[in-house]
C-alpha atoms as one frame of an Amber mdcrd trajectory, in Angstrom:
protein
 -43.820  49.331  68.120 -45.173  45.940  66.631 -48.645  45.194  67.096 -47.664
  41.943  69.030 -45.533  43.863  71.254 -48.159  46.101  71.927 -50.976  43.444
  72.712 -48.748  42.227  74.911 -47.949  44.804  76.454 -51.464  45.890  77.108
 -52.720  42.544  77.929 -50.086  42.622  81.097 -50.902  45.906  81.982 -54.398
  44.665  82.391 -53.715  42.221  85.032 -50.940  44.394  86.563 -47.756  42.820
  85.094 -46.519  45.279  82.961 -43.124  45.893  82.768 -42.189  49.560  82.831
 -42.671  51.441  79.814 -43.401  55.379  78.843 -46.697  53.725  76.913 -47.681
  51.999  79.343 -47.318  54.329  82.117 -49.605  56.798  79.856 -52.148  54.110
  79.225 -52.354  52.797  82.767 -52.780  56.747  83.903 -55.971  57.099  82.047
 -58.872  56.781  84.356 -60.910  54.426  82.128 -58.067  51.826  82.193 -58.698
  51.482  85.498 -62.273  50.380  84.579 -61.568  48.162  81.991 -58.851  46.273
  83.658 -61.891  45.635  86.642 -64.453  44.489  84.079 -61.574  42.075  82.871
 -60.646  40.746  86.133 -64.078  40.644  87.565 -64.823  38.453  84.534 -62.537
  35.921  85.313 -63.322  35.433  88.788 -67.411  35.096  87.589 -66.031  32.322
  85.205 -64.518  30.728  87.792 -67.488  31.069  90.096 -69.225  29.699  87.714
 -66.874  26.804  86.806 -66.360  25.493  90.271 -69.890  26.430  92.293 -68.976
  23.664  94.814 -65.563  24.999  95.970 -67.446  28.465  96.534 -70.590  27.219
  98.499 -68.003  25.591 100.600 -65.621  28.726 101.354 -68.083  31.165 100.572
 -68.396  33.703  97.940 -66.338  36.253  99.702 -63.494  33.995  99.956 -63.660
  32.479  97.071 -63.587  35.333  94.918 -60.812  36.860  96.556 -58.990  33.663
  96.098 -60.065  33.789  92.141 -58.756  37.065  92.102 -55.299  35.871  92.975
 -55.250  33.081  90.721 -56.744  35.269  87.390 -53.739  37.460  88.148 -51.513
  34.761  88.211 -52.858  32.672  85.050 -54.907  34.910  83.054 -57.062  33.359
  80.291 -55.028  32.078  77.105 -58.177  32.922  74.871 -61.789  34.215  75.215
 -63.222  30.936  75.868 -63.780  31.055  79.652 -66.342  28.690  80.155 -63.135
  26.547  79.973 -61.049  28.590  81.694 -59.563  27.442  85.161 -58.149  24.282
  84.253 -55.571  24.855  86.636 -57.292  26.163  89.731 -57.281  22.440  91.954
 -53.407  22.979  91.675 -53.708  26.406  92.267 -55.787  25.371  95.551 -53.325
  22.912  96.709 -50.384  25.822  97.077 -52.763  28.687  98.437 -51.898  28.828
 102.014 -55.324  29.935 103.193 -56.907  27.090 101.508 -54.354  25.028 104.242
 -57.430  24.358 106.399 -59.280  22.665 103.818 -57.214  20.053 102.393 -60.232
  18.158 100.844 -60.705  21.636  98.635 -58.448  20.174  95.814 -60.269  17.295
  95.107 -63.607  19.095  95.470 -61.966  21.300  92.710 -60.657  18.570  90.395
 -64.857  17.499  90.555 -65.740  20.576  89.293 -63.290  21.220  86.690 -64.620
  17.255  85.594 -67.977  18.353  85.416 -67.223  20.958  82.799 -64.681  18.585
  80.276 -67.449  16.321  80.746 -69.864  19.104  79.709 -67.313  20.344  77.209
 -65.826  16.962  75.754 -66.743  15.478  72.178 -70.117  13.365  72.171 -69.797
   9.515  70.970 -71.982   6.505  71.162 -71.594   4.583  74.086 -72.130   0.988
  74.578 -74.439  -1.176  76.976 -74.548  -4.133  78.442 -76.081  -5.173  75.117
 -72.507  -5.341  73.610 -71.322  -7.837  75.925 -73.653 -10.106  75.490 -72.793
 -10.080  72.194 -69.043 -11.053  72.465 -68.011 -14.556  71.879 -66.271 -16.151
  74.899 -63.031 -16.646  72.726 -62.378 -13.296  71.821 -63.885 -11.438  75.137
 -60.828 -11.193  76.967 -58.830 -10.053  74.005 -61.261  -6.764  73.338 -60.113
  -3.206  73.617 -62.338  -0.470  75.397 -61.711   3.171  75.618 -63.417   5.141
  77.872 -65.896   7.330  76.708 -64.438  11.297  75.451 -66.716  12.402  78.340
 -66.038  10.204  80.647 -64.039  11.343  83.917 -62.974   9.505  87.182 -60.874
   9.847  90.404 -59.885   8.452  93.422 -59.136  10.619  96.574 -57.311   8.768
  98.973 -57.443  10.702 102.367 -60.938  12.707 101.998 -64.562  11.975 101.682
 -64.250  14.106  98.117 -67.235  12.679  96.428 -70.036  12.535  98.970 -69.027
  15.992 100.080 -69.433  17.104  96.460 -72.339  15.084  95.182 -74.267  16.590
  98.319 -73.422  19.984  97.636 -73.600  19.750  93.847 -76.977  18.012  94.393
 -78.578  20.338  97.216 -78.440  17.136  99.728 -77.530  17.552 103.637 -74.377
  16.285 104.716 -74.849  12.534 106.596 -75.095  13.299 110.489 -72.121  10.152
 110.445 -70.023  10.527 106.947 -67.563   8.791 106.832 -64.038  10.446 107.142
 -62.235   8.512 104.409 -61.199   8.152 100.700 -63.896   7.538  97.974 -64.329
   8.001  94.222 -65.919   9.450  91.223 -67.088   8.656  88.071 -68.797  11.361
  85.504 -70.174  10.715  82.435 -72.488  12.300  79.931 -73.448   9.625  77.412
 -76.498  11.738  76.022 -76.935  15.530  76.717 -76.634  15.631  80.905 -74.053
  15.221  82.679 -74.333  12.807  85.393 -72.252  10.829  88.292 -71.984   8.692
  90.818 -69.507   6.533  92.989 -66.314   4.381  91.928 -64.432   1.838  93.653
 -60.394   1.714  93.447 -61.207  -1.086  91.706 -63.310   0.882  88.727 -60.710
   3.775  88.584 -58.150   0.993  88.097 -60.208  -0.192  85.183 -60.521   3.315
  84.029 -56.985   3.642  84.125 -56.082   0.295  82.222 -58.815   1.006  79.169
 -57.099   4.682  78.794 -53.620   2.821  78.169 -55.194   0.834  75.458 -54.747
  -2.248  77.492 -56.968  -5.523  77.061 -60.022  -6.105  78.671 -58.638  -9.313
  80.637 -55.329  -6.738  81.342 -57.902  -4.042  82.730 -59.663  -6.362  84.852
 -56.697  -7.908  85.908 -55.805  -4.702  87.132 -58.660  -3.686  88.705 -58.882
  -7.315  91.055 -55.305  -6.465  91.958 -56.121  -3.000  93.071 -58.942  -4.901
  95.371 -59.395  -8.705  95.260 -62.865  -8.337  97.233 -64.204  -6.232  93.958
 -66.955  -7.716  92.334 -66.346  -7.411  88.757 -69.188  -8.470  87.108 -71.286
  -5.803  89.097 -68.380  -3.140  88.318 -68.302  -3.782  84.511 -72.588  -3.528
  84.705 -72.139   0.112  86.365 -70.024   1.265  83.771 -71.901   0.054  80.959
 -75.156   1.623  82.067 -72.962   4.325  82.981 -72.552   5.349  79.468 -68.775
   4.835  80.391 -66.959   2.869  77.990 -66.700   3.161  74.306 -65.075   0.161
  71.796 -62.074   0.323  70.200 -61.979   1.248  66.328 -60.088  -0.796  64.344
 -57.889   0.496  61.578 -56.780  -1.232  58.833 -54.137   0.906  56.502
């Protein structure tokens, strides 16, 4: 038997997906194998609980760990870096029947995932308000800015996902009169610590445009087309203060 075949079969057996084979049946019948299988599954569940703490708070630990076990069996880790495990968990929750009564849960999960990605992303020097003040008025519209590698942003159209996420993440009580409407979020890590703040639809549109490599003028137009009432100067100040932007480095060959 080739080593790769053994490894694939062993991995599948750990998660209960092994095809019938005499050598695998003999392996699975060993008492120690069940202990090892449970240890591997528990490691996956623990990693998911650590990466999705807000979701766990909203649904309770018992519910969460049961759902995480279903996910782990269906989508086992691709490598040993469990800190980054569970990228598709929000999509899983969107199709998970027991979560149907909690339609905001996938959006909250995406914010938890955004925190993990923000934490693990590459470092970079963000620009501040001083950068904006140093640009010539005639060239500023053609400047290109990119989102910081650690910046993550999202808009939830139907649910106050950020308000729910922020309250639980920061240990705050939910407002008595929470407006049940869509909201947006920006997570950044300009230095050592992940920070977060609300973000308007115009801000989401602006960052989307910057991520596409569009000029500052076009990105601003996209933002104002999304929300003509937006205060663009205030939005830029917010993004710069958050450390959400870096300049595009020109390359010469």
